[in-house]
C-alpha positions in Angstrom: 82.4 176.1 83.5 85.8 174.6 84.6 84.8 172.3 88.2 87.1 174.9 89.6 83.9 177.6 89.6 80.6 177.2 90.8 77.4 178.8 89.5 75.8 180.0 93.0 77.8 182.7 95.3 80.1 181.2 98.1 78.4 180.2 101.3 80.1 181.7 104.3 81.7 184.4 101.9 82.0 186.7 105.1 83.3 184.0 107.3 85.8 182.6 105.3 87.2 186.1 104.8 87.2 185.9 108.8 89.1 182.9 108.6 91.8 184.3 105.6 92.7 187.0 108.0 93.0 185.4 111.2 95.3 182.7 109.9 97.6 186.0 108.1 97.1 187.2 111.8 98.4 183.8 113.4 101.2 183.6 110.8 102.9 186.7 111.6 101.9 186.9 115.2 103.2 183.3 116.5 106.4 183.2 115.1 106.7 186.9 116.4 105.8 185.7 120.1 107.7 182.7 120.5 111.3 184.5 119.3 110.1 187.2 122.5 109.3 184.3 124.3 112.9 182.2 123.8 114.7 185.1 123.6 113.6 186.8 126.9 113.8 183.0 128.6 117.3 182.1 130.4 118.5 179.1 129.3 118.0 178.0 132.3 114.5 178.2 132.6 114.9 175.9 129.4 116.3 172.6 130.9 114.0 173.3 133.9 111.2 173.5 131.3 112.4 170.5 129.9 113.3 168.4 133.4 116.8 169.0 133.4 117.9 170.4 136.4 121.2 172.6 136.6 123.5 171.5 139.8 123.4 174.2 142.2 124.9 177.8 142.6 127.6 175.9 144.6 128.1 173.3 142.4 128.5 175.2 138.6 132.5 174.4 138.0 132.8 173.6 134.7 128.6 174.2 133.8 129.1 176.7 130.9 126.4 177.4 128.4 128.1 179.2 124.9 125.8 182.3 123.6 126.4 180.4 119.7 124.8 176.9 122.4 121.9 179.3 122.9 121.6 181.1 120.0 120.8 177.6 118.2 118.9 176.4 120.9 116.6 179.5 119.7 116.6 178.2 116.1 115.9 174.9 117.0 112.7 176.2 119.5 111.6 178.0 115.9 111.2 175.6 114.2 107.9 174.0 115.5 106.2 177.9 115.3 107.7 178.0 111.7 105.6 175.0 110.3 102.5 175.8 111.8 102.9 179.9 110.7 103.5 178.0 107.1 100.8 176.1 107.2 98.5 179.1 108.8 99.8 181.1 105.0 98.9 177.6 103.2 95.1 178.0 104.9 94.5 181.2 104.1 95.1 180.7 100.5 92.4 177.9 100.9 90.5 179.9 102.2 90.4 182.7 100.2 90.0 180.4 97.0 86.9 179.3 98.4 86.1 183.4 99.0 86.4 183.6 94.7 84.1 180.4 95.0 86.8 177.7 93.7 85.8 175.0 96.3 87.0 172.4 94.4 89.5 173.6 92.7 93.6 172.2 92.1 94.9 175.1 93.9 92.3 175.6 96.5 93.4 171.3 97.6 97.1 171.6 97.0 96.6 175.0 99.6 94.6 172.4 102.0 97.3 169.6 101.0 100.2 172.5 102.5 98.3 173.7 105.6 98.6 169.5 106.0 102.4 169.2 105.3 102.6 172.5 107.6 100.8 170.7 110.5 102.8 167.9 110.1 106.3 169.4 110.0 105.4 171.6 113.3 104.2 168.4 115.1 107.4 166.9 114.0 109.8 169.5 115.2 107.5 169.3 118.7 109.0 166.0 118.7 112.3 166.8 118.0 113.2 169.6 119.1 113.3 169.4 123.0 115.6 166.8 123.2 118.0 168.5 120.4 117.5 171.5 123.1 118.3 169.5 126.2 121.4 168.0 124.0 122.4 171.9 122.6 122.0 173.5 126.3 124.2 170.8 128.2 127.1 170.4 125.8 128.8 172.6 128.0 128.3 170.2 131.4 130.8 168.5 132.6 130.8 165.1 132.0 128.0 163.7 133.7 126.0 166.4 134.0 124.7 166.0 130.4 120.9 165.5 129.4 118.8 164.7 126.7 115.6 164.6 127.4 113.0 162.5 125.8 109.0 163.2 125.9 106.0 162.8 123.8 102.9 164.9 124.5 99.8 164.9 123.7 99.4 168.1 121.5 102.2 166.5 119.0 100.0 163.4 118.6 97.5 165.0 118.2 98.5 167.3 115.4 100.3 164.2 113.7 96.3 162.8 113.7 95.1 166.4 112.3 97.6 166.6 109.9 97.5 163.0 108.3 93.2 163.7 108.4 93.3 167.3 106.5 96.0 165.0 104.1 93.3 162.4 103.5 90.5 165.0 103.5 92.6 166.8 100.4 93.6 163.6 98.7 89.4 162.9 98.7 89.1 166.5 97.1 91.7 165.7 94.5 90.1 162.4 93.2 86.5 164.8 93.2 88.4 167.3 90.9 89.2 165.3 88.9 85.7 163.2 89.1 84.6 167.2 87.7 87.0 167.6 85.3 86.1 164.4 83.7 82.0 164.8 83.8 83.0 168.8 82.1 84.9 167.0 79.6 82.3 164.4 78.7 78.9 167.6 78.9 
């Protein structure tokens, strides 16, 4: 018997199926809602959310946000949620492996690592996207009115920590799989 298969029925079969479904739904819904939010929010509101104050209406001479700037800013704004969606799809495959009883299989562990990689990418994109968006949206501003918004949120820091923890758990699980395979060959 391979180490990836268990003789006992999977524990939490229903919960694993539910979690797999929740991961799939969120992986599809979160990017769609984020895209809707980015498309329906004016660029000036993005700047205000980043702490960049456009000049008063009376002093808008030379201040212009081109459509390509907004489009590129939307693309950059989608990067964090795309990392999360990737991680959720990999988590889904991990849960489906649990449903099949493949708790300690190489594939399940690789999917767990994929979750960690997606969350890590999302956190890095979450740190880099606000400065990039602020620069993109103020490129058309007159000299002295351009902005670079920097900030670190606890969300990204916690996501980086979570990604590191999950990556390390997957590493330990990989060692357990290798050890189980060695013991299976001996017996």
